[in-house]
C-alpha positions as CSV (number, residue, x, y, z in Angstrom):
1,X,-63.2,137.2,19.8
2,X,-59.9,137.7,18.2
3,X,-56.3,136.9,19.8
4,X,-55.4,140.2,21.6
5,X,-58.6,142.0,21.9
6,X,-61.1,140.4,24.9
7,X,-64.2,141.5,23.6
8,X,-68.0,140.9,22.8
9,X,-70.3,142.4,20.2
10,X,-73.7,143.2,21.3
11,X,-76.4,143.7,18.1
12,X,-79.8,145.4,18.6
13,X,-82.7,145.9,16.2
14,X,-85.0,147.7,17.8
15,X,-87.7,148.6,15.5
16,X,-88.7,152.2,14.9
17,X,-91.8,152.1,12.7
18,X,-93.6,149.7,10.7
19,X,-91.4,147.9,7.8
20,X,-88.2,150.4,9.0
21,X,-85.7,148.9,11.8
22,X,-82.6,150.9,13.6
23,X,-79.2,147.9,13.3
24,X,-76.8,149.4,16.7
25,X,-73.5,147.6,17.2
26,X,-72.1,147.8,20.4
27,X,-68.1,146.4,21.8
28,X,-67.7,146.2,24.7
29,X,-64.3,144.8,27.0
30,X,-64.9,141.9,29.2
31,X,-64.1,144.0,32.1
32,X,-67.1,145.6,32.5
33,X,-66.0,148.6,30.8
34,X,-68.6,150.7,29.1
35,X,-69.8,149.4,25.6
36,X,-69.2,151.7,23.0
37,X,-71.2,152.7,19.9
38,X,-69.2,151.3,17.0
39,X,-72.1,150.9,13.8
40,X,-75.4,152.0,13.4
41,X,-77.9,152.4,10.5
42,X,-81.5,151.2,9.2
43,X,-80.1,148.0,7.8
44,X,-80.6,144.3,9.9
45,X,-77.1,143.6,10.7
46,X,-75.4,140.7,12.8
47,X,-71.3,141.0,14.3
48,X,-69.7,138.1,13.3
49,X,-66.4,138.0,13.8
50,X,-62.7,140.1,14.7
51,X,-60.2,139.8,12.2
52,X,-57.0,138.1,13.4
53,X,-55.7,141.6,13.9
54,X,-58.5,142.5,15.9
55,X,-58.5,146.0,14.0
56,X,-61.8,145.3,11.9
57,X,-64.7,143.1,12.1
58,X,-66.7,141.2,9.5
59,X,-70.2,140.9,9.6
60,X,-73.2,140.3,7.9
61,X,-76.4,142.6,6.2
62,X,-79.9,140.3,5.9
63,X,-81.4,141.4,2.4
64,X,-84.1,138.6,1.9
65,X,-84.7,135.1,2.8
66,X,-82.3,134.1,0.1
67,X,-79.4,136.5,0.4
68,X,-77.5,138.6,2.8
69,X,-74.3,140.4,1.7
70,X,-71.2,140.5,4.1
71,X,-69.2,143.8,5.3
72,X,-66.1,144.6,7.0
73,X,-65.7,147.4,9.5
74,X,-62.6,149.6,10.7
75,X,-63.0,149.4,14.2
76,X,-60.9,152.5,13.9
77,X,-62.7,154.9,11.4
78,X,-66.0,152.8,11.7
79,X,-66.3,152.4,7.4
80,X,-67.8,149.8,7.0
81,X,-66.8,148.3,3.5
82,X,-68.7,145.7,1.0
83,X,-67.8,142.4,0.3
84,X,-70.4,141.0,-1.7
85,X,-71.2,142.4,-5.1
86,X,-75.0,143.3,-5.0
87,X,-76.9,141.3,-6.3
88,X,-80.8,140.9,-7.4
89,X,-81.6,137.9,-9.3
90,X,-81.7,134.3,-7.7
91,X,-79.6,133.3,-4.3
92,X,-76.7,134.9,-2.9
93,X,-75.9,133.5,0.4
94,X,-72.9,134.2,2.6
95,X,-73.1,132.3,5.3
96,X,-70.2,130.6,8.4
97,X,-67.2,132.8,7.2
98,X,-64.3,131.4,9.0
99,X,-60.7,133.8,8.7
100,X,-57.6,132.7,7.3
101,X,-54.7,132.9,9.9
102,X,-53.0,136.1,8.0
103,X,-56.6,137.8,7.7
104,X,-56.4,138.1,3.8
105,X,-59.6,136.0,3.2
106,X,-62.3,133.4,4.7
107,X,-63.8,130.2,3.8
108,X,-67.5,130.4,3.8
109,X,-70.3,128.9,1.9
110,X,-72.8,130.5,-0.2
111,X,-75.2,129.8,-2.6
112,X,-74.6,133.0,-5.3
113,X,-75.3,131.6,-8.4
114,X,-75.9,127.8,-7.5
115,X,-78.6,126.1,-6.5
116,X,-77.1,124.4,-3.2
117,X,-74.4,126.3,-0.7
118,X,-70.4,125.7,-1.5
119,X,-67.9,125.9,0.3
120,X,-65.8,129.0,-1.3
121,X,-63.1,131.4,-0.7
122,X,-63.5,135.1,-0.1
123,X,-60.6,137.2,-1.0
124,X,-61.3,140.1,1.4
125,X,-59.2,143.5,-0.5
126,X,-60.6,142.6,-4.0
127,X,-63.7,141.0,-2.6
128,X,-63.1,138.1,-5.2
129,X,-64.9,134.6,-4.4
130,X,-64.0,130.9,-5.5
131,X,-65.8,128.7,-5.5
132,X,-63.9,125.4,-3.8
133,X,-66.4,122.5,-4.1
134,X,-69.5,121.4,-7.0
135,X,-71.8,119.4,-5.0
136,X,-75.3,118.4,-5.8
137,X,-75.9,119.1,-2.2
138,X,-75.8,121.8,0.2
139,X,-72.6,121.9,2.3
140,X,-74.4,123.2,5.7
141,X,-71.4,123.6,8.5
142,X,-67.5,124.4,7.8
143,X,-65.4,124.7,11.0
144,X,-61.9,125.6,11.1
145,X,-59.3,124.5,13.9
146,X,-57.8,127.3,15.4
147,X,-54.2,127.1,14.0
148,X,-56.2,127.0,10.5
149,X,-54.9,123.9,9.3
150,X,-57.4,121.4,10.0
151,X,-61.3,121.8,8.4
152,X,-64.4,120.0,9.1
153,X,-66.8,120.4,6.6
154,X,-70.6,119.1,6.4
155,X,-73.3,117.9,3.8
156,X,-76.8,117.3,3.8
157,X,-77.5,114.9,1.7
158,X,-80.8,114.1,1.2
159,X,-81.4,114.9,4.7
160,X,-78.6,112.9,6.6
161,X,-75.2,114.4,7.4
162,X,-71.6,113.7,5.4
163,X,-69.1,114.7,7.2
164,X,-65.7,115.6,5.6
165,X,-62.5,116.3,7.3
166,X,-59.5,117.7,5.8
167,X,-55.8,119.3,6.8
168,X,-55.4,122.3,4.3
169,X,-52.2,123.0,5.8
170,X,-50.9,124.0,2.6
171,X,-53.6,125.3,1.2
172,X,-56.8,124.1,-0.5
173,X,-55.4,123.1,-3.2
174,X,-53.0,121.0,-1.9
175,X,-55.4,119.9,0.8
176,X,-55.4,116.1,2.5
177,X,-58.4,114.2,3.6
178,X,-58.2,112.9,7.1
179,X,-59.9,109.6,8.2
180,X,-63.5,110.8,9.7
181,X,-65.4,108.8,12.3
182,X,-67.6,106.1,11.5
183,X,-71.5,106.4,12.8
184,X,-74.8,105.5,11.7
185,X,-77.0,107.5,9.2
186,X,-78.1,110.2,11.1
187,X,-77.6,114.1,11.4
188,X,-74.9,116.0,12.7
189,X,-74.4,119.8,14.1
190,X,-72.2,121.9,15.7
191,X,-69.1,120.9,15.0
192,X,-66.0,122.1,17.1
193,X,-62.3,121.5,17.3
194,X,-60.8,121.8,20.1
195,X,-58.2,124.2,21.0
196,X,-55.2,121.9,19.8
197,X,-57.2,121.1,16.6
198,X,-56.9,117.2,17.9
199,X,-59.9,116.3,18.5
200,X,-63.5,117.3,16.9
201,X,-66.4,117.8,18.9
202,X,-69.8,117.3,17.8
203,X,-73.8,117.0,18.4
204,X,-75.3,114.3,17.0
205,X,-78.6,112.4,16.3
206,X,-80.2,109.4,14.7
207,X,-83.5,109.2,14.2
208,X,-84.0,106.3,16.8
209,X,-81.4,108.0,19.4
210,X,-81.7,111.2,21.0
211,X,-79.2,113.8,20.7
212,X,-75.6,113.1,22.2
213,X,-72.3,115.0,22.0
214,X,-69.7,112.9,20.5
215,X,-66.1,113.5,19.8
216,X,-63.6,111.8,17.6
217,X,-59.5,112.4,18.1
218,X,-58.7,112.8,14.8
219,X,-55.0,112.1,15.8
220,X,-55.4,109.1,17.8
221,X,-58.4,107.9,15.6
222,X,-60.8,107.5,18.3
223,X,-64.4,108.1,18.9
224,X,-66.6,108.0,22.3
225,X,-69.6,109.6,22.9
226,X,-69.0,112.5,26.0
227,X,-73.1,112.3,26.7
228,X,-76.0,110.0,27.8
229,X,-79.4,111.4,27.3
230,X,-82.1,110.0,29.1
231,X,-85.3,108.3,27.0
232,X,-87.9,109.0,29.4
233,X,-87.6,105.2,30.6
234,X,-88.4,104.3,27.4
235,X,-86.2,101.4,26.2
236,X,-83.9,102.8,22.8
237,X,-85.3,99.1,21.0
238,X,-88.8,100.7,21.1
239,X,-88.1,103.6,18.8
240,X,-87.6,102.8,14.9
241,X,-85.2,104.4,12.4
242,X,-87.6,105.0,9.2
243,X,-86.8,104.2,5.3
244,X,-85.8,106.8,2.8
245,X,-88.1,106.7,-0.5
246,X,-89.7,109.0,-3.4
247,X,-92.9,109.1,-5.2
248,X,-93.5,110.8,-8.1
249,X,-95.1,114.2,-9.2
250,X,-97.3,115.1,-11.9
251,X,-94.3,117.3,-13.6
252,X,-92.1,113.7,-13.4
253,X,-90.7,114.7,-10.1
254,X,-89.5,112.3,-7.3
255,X,-90.6,113.9,-4.1
256,X,-88.4,112.0,-0.9
257,X,-90.0,111.3,2.3
258,X,-89.3,109.3,5.6
259,X,-91.5,106.2,5.9
260,X,-91.6,105.3,9.7
261,X,-93.4,101.7,10.5
262,X,-93.9,99.7,13.6
263,X,-91.2,97.0,13.3
264,X,-92.4,93.4,12.3
265,X,-96.1,94.5,11.3
266,X,-97.4,94.4,7.5
267,X,-97.6,97.4,6.2
268,X,-100.3,97.6,3.8
269,X,-102.9,97.1,7.1
270,X,-101.6,100.0,8.9
271,X,-103.2,103.1,9.2
272,X,-101.0,106.3,8.2
273,X,-100.3,109.4,9.3
274,X,-99.2,111.9,6.9
275,X,-96.9,114.3,8.4
276,X,-95.6,116.9,6.7
277,X,-93.1,120.0,8.7
278,X,-94.0,123.5,8.9
279,X,-91.2,126.4,7.8
280,X,-91.8,126.7,5.0
281,X,-88.3,127.1,4.8
282,X,-87.6,123.9,6.7
283,X,-86.9,120.0,5.9
284,X,-87.9,117.2,7.9
285,X,-84.4,114.9,8.9
286,X,-84.0,111.8,9.8
287,X,-83.3,112.9,13.7
288,X,-84.7,111.8,16.7
289,X,-88.3,113.1,16.8
290,X,-90.5,112.4,19.8
291,X,-94.0,112.4,17.8
292,X,-92.6,110.6,15.0
293,X,-91.7,108.0,17.3
294,X,-94.9,108.2,19.9
295,X,-97.3,107.6,16.8
296,X,-95.5,104.6,15.3
297,X,-95.5,102.9,18.8
298,X,-99.0,103.4,19.1
299,X,-99.3,101.5,16.0
300,X,-99.2,103.8,13.3
301,X,-97.2,103.9,10.2
302,X,-96.0,107.9,9.3
303,X,-94.9,109.6,5.8
304,X,-92.6,112.8,6.0
305,X,-92.3,114.2,2.7
306,X,-89.5,117.2,2.4
307,X,-92.6,118.2,-0.2
308,X,-91.8,121.2,-3.0
309,X,-90.6,123.6,-1.0
310,X,-88.9,122.2,1.4
311,X,-84.6,123.5,1.7
312,X,-82.0,120.8,1.3
313,X,-82.4,120.3,-2.2
314,X,-81.7,123.2,-4.5
315,X,-83.3,126.6,-4.8
316,X,-85.5,126.0,-8.1
317,X,-87.6,124.3,-5.4
318,X,-87.0,125.9,-2.1
319,X,-89.7,128.9,-1.1
320,X,-89.7,132.2,-3.9
321,X,-87.9,135.0,-1.9
322,X,-89.6,137.6,0.5
323,X,-87.7,140.8,1.3
324,X,-86.4,141.3,4.8
325,X,-88.0,144.7,6.4
326,X,-84.9,146.7,5.9
327,X,-84.9,145.6,2.2
328,X,-88.2,147.0,1.5
329,X,-87.8,149.7,2.6
C-alpha cells in the first residue's frame, strides 16, 4: 500500500485450460467501492508494492522454479514495463523488492548470474541491477524501515539465521552497521520495523524452543520476548539442540546434517532414525520440530541431512529447473 493511496490488490490465476492460466489483477479502495481491473494476461503474476507516488505498481511474474521477472505497471495507462531481462540460462530470482523513498529503485534479493541469493539495487529507470553483497550463503530476507533509513538483512548460514542491521540514511555506500541482539543460534523470520524505525520485531525459534515474537529496540539496545508459546506441558529442558555435522560423498562433497541425540547417553549404542526433509526445494533448519523432539524423547538419535538438492547451499546443488504452467505454454 502506498502512502496517500488507500488501496489493496487482489490477484487471481484461475485455470482456463490444462496448462494455461489467466492472471487477473484488480485494485480496490478500502472504502468498499467496486474493484477496478488494472491488468490481465496469460502469465502467473502477483502484485507486490505500490511505488511511493502511488501511480505505479510493482508486480512479479513466475517463469520457472528458479526464475521470475519484475514488472512496473502504470496504473493510469495500464502499460507494464519489464524491469528485469529475459533469461533462459541459470537462476534469476528477483525477490522481496523494497522501494526507495524517491521511487528511483528498489533493494531486493536476486540470484541472477549467481550461486546464492544476494542483496542488490535495481534502478527502475534503466533496469540496471547492482549487487551489494557477495556472500557464500543466501540472503533470505530484507526489510527497510518506513522512512527507508534503516535496513535489516537476514542471511541463511548453514541453516542458522544471521541478522545484520544498517543505517543507510546516507546511501548503501556510506552505510553504518548497527548493533544486533545476542540470541542463541536459531532461525529468524518475518523481520519488520516499527513505524518510527526504532524497533525491530521478528519471529525466532531455536531447536529446543518453539517460535515466539521478539522485539529489538535498536536505539535503546534492549531485547524482549513479546509472546510466550506453549509447549503442551512438556518442560523445555526435555528438548535438545542438535549438533551440525558433515559427512563425505562419493564425489568429494560434504553433506551437512543435524544430529539430535538424547542427553547423557552413549551415542554409539542408540538406535538411529534418518529423517530426510521433503520438498525437494527445501532445507532442514535448526528450528523447533516436535516430531524430531518426540523421537529423541523416545530414546532415538535422529540424523537430519540436507541431502544433495537441498536449498540454501547454492544453485548447483539445488533441484533442477521446472517451468511454470504459463511458461510451458
